[in-house]
C-alpha positions in Angstrom: -28.8 -4.3 17.3 -25.7 -6.4 17.6 -24.2 -4.8 14.4 -25.0 -1.3 15.6 -23.2 -2.0 19.0 -20.2 -3.5 17.1 -20.0 -0.4 14.9 -20.1 1.9 17.9 -17.4 -0.1 19.7 -15.3 -0.1 16.5 -15.6 3.6 16.0 -14.8 4.3 19.6 -11.7 2.1 19.5 -10.5 3.9 16.4 -10.8 7.3 18.0 -9.1 6.1 21.2 -6.2 4.5 19.3 -5.7 7.5 17.1 -5.7 9.9 20.1 -3.3 7.6 22.0 -0.9 7.3 19.1 -0.8 11.1 18.6 -0.4 12.1 22.3 2.0 9.3 23.3 5.3 10.6 24.5 7.1 7.3 23.8 7.8 6.8 20.1 7.9 3.0 20.4 4.5 3.0 22.1 3.2 5.4 19.5 4.3 3.2 16.6 2.7 0.1 18.2 -0.6 2.1 18.8 -0.4 3.2 15.1 -0.1 -0.4 13.9 -3.1 -1.4 16.1 -5.0 1.5 14.6 -4.1 0.1 11.1 -5.5 -3.3 12.0 -8.7 -1.8 13.4 -9.0 0.5 10.4 -8.9 -2.6 8.2 -11.8 -4.1 10.1 -13.7 -0.9 9.6 -13.2 -1.0 5.9 -14.3 -4.6 5.8 -17.4 -3.6 7.8 -18.1 -0.9 5.2 -18.0 -3.6 2.5 -14.8 -2.3 1.0 -12.5 -5.4 1.0 -10.1 -3.8 -1.5 -9.4 -1.0 1.0 -9.3 -3.5 3.9 -6.6 -5.5 2.2 -4.5 -2.5 1.4 -4.9 -1.0 4.9 -3.9 -4.3 6.5 -0.8 -4.7 4.4 0.3 -1.0 4.3 -1.2 0.7 7.4 -0.6 -2.2 9.8 2.3 -3.9 8.2 4.8 -1.9 6.0 4.2 1.5 7.6 4.8 0.0 11.0 8.0 -1.7 9.8 9.0 1.7 8.3 8.4 3.5 11.5 10.4 0.9 13.5 13.2 1.2 11.0 13.2 4.9 11.4 13.4 4.5 15.2 16.4 2.1 14.8 18.2 4.8 12.8 17.9 7.4 15.5 21.3 8.1 17.0 19.8 8.9 20.4 16.4 9.0 22.1 14.5 12.1 21.1 13.6 14.5 23.9 10.2 16.3 24.0 9.3 19.4 25.8 6.1 19.4 27.7 3.6 21.3 25.6 -0.1 21.9 25.8 -2.4 19.4 24.2 -5.0 22.0 23.3 -3.6 22.9 19.9 -3.4 19.3 18.5 -6.8 18.4 20.1 -8.4 21.5 18.5 -6.9 20.6 15.1 -8.2 17.0 15.3 -11.6 18.2 16.3 -11.8 20.8 13.5 -10.5 18.3 10.9 -13.0 15.7 12.0 -15.9 18.2 11.8 -14.8 19.3 8.4 -14.6 15.7 7.1 -18.0 14.8 8.5 -19.5 18.0 7.0 -18.0 17.2 3.6 -19.3 13.6 3.6 -22.7 14.9 4.7 -22.8 17.2 1.7 -22.4 14.3 -0.8 -25.8 13.6 -2.4 -26.9 10.0 -2.2 -27.9 10.0 -5.9 -24.3 10.8 -7.0 -23.0 7.4 -5.7 -25.9 5.6 -7.3 -25.4 7.3 -10.7 -21.6 6.5 -10.7 -22.3 2.9 -9.8 -24.8 2.6 -12.6 -22.4 4.1 -15.1 -19.6 1.7 -14.1 -21.9 -1.3 -14.2 -23.1 -0.3 -17.7 -19.5 0.1 -19.0 -18.2 -3.0 -17.2 -18.5 -5.4 -20.2 -16.2 -3.2 -22.3 -13.6 -2.9 -19.5 -11.9 -6.3 -19.9 -12.5 -7.2 -16.3 -15.4 -8.2 -14.1 -14.6 -6.3 -10.9 -15.7 -2.7 -10.9 -12.8 -1.4 -8.8 -10.3 -2.9 -11.1 -12.2 -1.5 -14.1 -12.1 2.0 -12.7 -8.4 1.9 -11.6 -7.0 0.2 -14.7 -9.4 1.3 -17.5 -11.9 4.1 -16.8 -9.4 6.2 -14.8 -6.1 4.6 -15.7 -4.4 8.0 -15.6 -4.9 8.0 -11.8 -3.1 4.6 -11.4 -0.4 5.7 -13.8 0.3 8.8 -11.7 0.2 6.8 -8.5 3.0 4.6 -9.8 4.9 7.8 -10.7 4.4 9.3 -7.2 5.6 6.0 -5.6 8.7 6.0 -7.8 9.5 9.7 -7.0 9.0 8.9 -3.3 11.7 6.2 -3.6 14.1 8.5 -5.5 13.5 11.2 -2.9 14.1 8.8 0.0 17.3 7.7 -1.7 18.7 11.2 -1.2 18.1 11.2 2.6 18.4 7.5 3.6 21.4 6.6 5.8 22.9 3.1 5.9 21.5 0.8 8.6 23.6 -2.0 10.1 21.5 -5.1 10.3 22.0 -8.1 12.5 22.3 -11.5 11.2 18.9 -13.3 11.1 17.3 -14.7 14.2 17.2 -18.5 13.8 13.4 -18.7 14.3 12.7 -15.9 11.9 15.0 -17.5 9.3 13.3 -20.9 9.5 9.8 -19.4 9.4 10.6 -17.1 6.5 11.9 -20.1 4.4 8.6 -21.9 5.1 6.2 -19.1 4.5 8.0 -17.5 1.5 6.5 -20.0 -1.1 3.0 -19.5 0.5 3.4 -15.8 0.2 4.3 -16.0 -3.4 1.3 -18.1 -4.1 -1.0 -15.7 -2.3 0.6 -12.8 -4.2 -0.2 -14.5 -7.5 -3.7 -15.3 -6.4 -4.4 -11.7 -5.4 -3.0 -10.5 -8.7 -5.1 -12.9 -10.8 -8.2 -12.6 -8.6 -8.2 -8.8 -8.9 -9.9 -9.1 -12.4 -13.1 -10.5 -10.8 -12.9 -9.9 -7.1 -11.1 -7.7 -4.5 -7.4 -7.8 -5.1 -5.1 -6.5 -7.8 -1.6 -5.1 -8.2 -1.5 -2.8 -5.2 -2.7 -5.4 -2.7 -0.5 -8.1 -4.3 2.5 -5.8 -4.4 2.0 -4.8 -0.7 1.7 -8.4 0.4 4.9 -9.4 -1.6 6.7 -6.4 -0.2 6.0 -7.5 3.4 7.6 -10.8 2.7 10.6 -9.2 0.9 11.1 -6.9 3.9 11.3 -9.8 6.3 13.7 -11.7 4.0 15.9 -8.7 3.5 16.1 -8.0 7.2 17.1 -11.6 7.7 20.0 -11.1 5.3 18.4 -13.7 2.9 18.1 -11.4 -0.1 21.4 -9.5 -0.1 21.0 -8.9 -3.9 17.9 -6.8 -3.2 19.6 -3.4 -3.3 19.3 -0.2 -5.4 22.9 -0.8 -6.5 21.7 -3.9 -8.4 20.7 -2.9 -12.0 18.0 -5.6 -12.2 16.3 -4.2 -9.0 16.3 -0.7 -10.5 14.8 -2.1 -13.7 12.0 -3.9 -11.8 11.3 -0.7 -9.8 10.9 1.2 -13.1 9.1 -1.5 -15.0 5.6 -0.8 -13.7 5.7 2.8 -14.9 7.4 2.0 -18.2 5.2 -1.0 -19.1 2.1 1.1 -18.3 3.4 3.8 -20.6 4.5 1.5 -23.4 1.2 -0.4 -23.2 -0.7 2.9 -23.7 1.5 3.7 -26.7 0.9 0.2 -28.1 -2.9 0.5 -27.7 -2.8 3.6 -29.9 -1.4 1.4 -32.7 -4.1 -1.2 -32.1 -6.9 1.4 -32.1 -5.8 4.8 -33.4 -9.2 6.3 -32.8 -9.0 5.9 -29.0 -7.3 8.0 -26.5 -4.0 7.1 -24.7 -4.6 4.7 -21.8 -8.0 3.9 -23.3 -7.7 0.2 -24.0 -9.4 -1.4 -27.0 -12.2 -3.7 -25.8 -10.9 -6.8 -27.5 -7.5 -6.5 -25.8 -8.4 -4.8 -22.5 -8.3 -7.9 -20.3 -4.8 -9.0 -21.5 -3.4 -5.5 -21.4 -4.7 -4.9 -17.8 -3.2 -8.2 -16.6 0.2 -7.3 -18.2 0.2 -3.9 -16.5 -0.8 -5.3 -13.1 1.9 -8.0 -13.3 4.7 -5.5 -13.7 3.0 -3.0 -11.4 2.9 -5.7 -8.7 6.7 -6.3 -9.0 7.4 -2.6 -9.1 5.3 -1.8 -6.1 6.8 -4.7 -4.1 10.4 -3.7 -4.8 9.7 0.1 -4.3 8.0 -0.5 -0.9 10.7 -2.9 0.2 13.5 -0.4 -0.6 11.6 2.4 1.1 11.4 0.4 4.3 14.8 -1.3 4.3 16.9 1.2 2.4 20.5 0.2 1.9 21.9 -1.9 4.8 25.5 -1.1 5.3 26.8 -4.3 6.9 26.0 -7.4 8.8 26.3 -7.3 12.5 26.6 -10.7 14.2 24.2 -11.5 17.0 25.8 -11.7 20.5 
């Protein structure tokens, strides 16, 4: 009974936070509500026994996306003015979208999930890893992850065409001291998530998002002035995830010509997946950082 009550409260809070964020007339309040929604959504994923999604939601939905929204607000030349409009249209859209989503989920047969889970479990020994999510994303459906890295890179290149320079202030003393203390811990946690992803929740995306959150703080504190798209090494790291993925696929064809591209030979699958995830972590971290911070134009001293 206690868990049922908790689930009802969690679902209610999610609905209220999402509605409040959508209908808020104050952009700052809307961003704060959106970040609260991200934290609550991470709890919901954890309650659904999906720790991989919970980690990603906490890092992306509640962390980097919130920082990106606040950065966008800081770039606004003047407060935006909104005309008073009726709330009926967005409310109707939300209701219809929710109903369509619930109807789609209801149509999924329960046997389909069990069949897929059994197929993954049967093929897991040949995947090179012990965690089914990592096996699916980096072996059975490696094409999906490869294209996700491509989309992330294209998003950065597209953002580069529209981003304007943002003048940053010199770091707040408390933020500077804490970032120096927590940076080594963050690097250790990133390495742990990357390594642990082969056998438990974690992996490149979660590790990259965690590392990016630390890089964003350091960059905003003016402690990583070299982290700019103008730096050729930064560009190489941003491209490395996609290129290593592609080159590893080509290399695997020489190791086992009878297999398809991005279909890893069983004997080398574990090592190849770790290699891909290592460079993917760095590429994801750099890409997300540049998407959030952009290219700061100058340093503005605090008053």
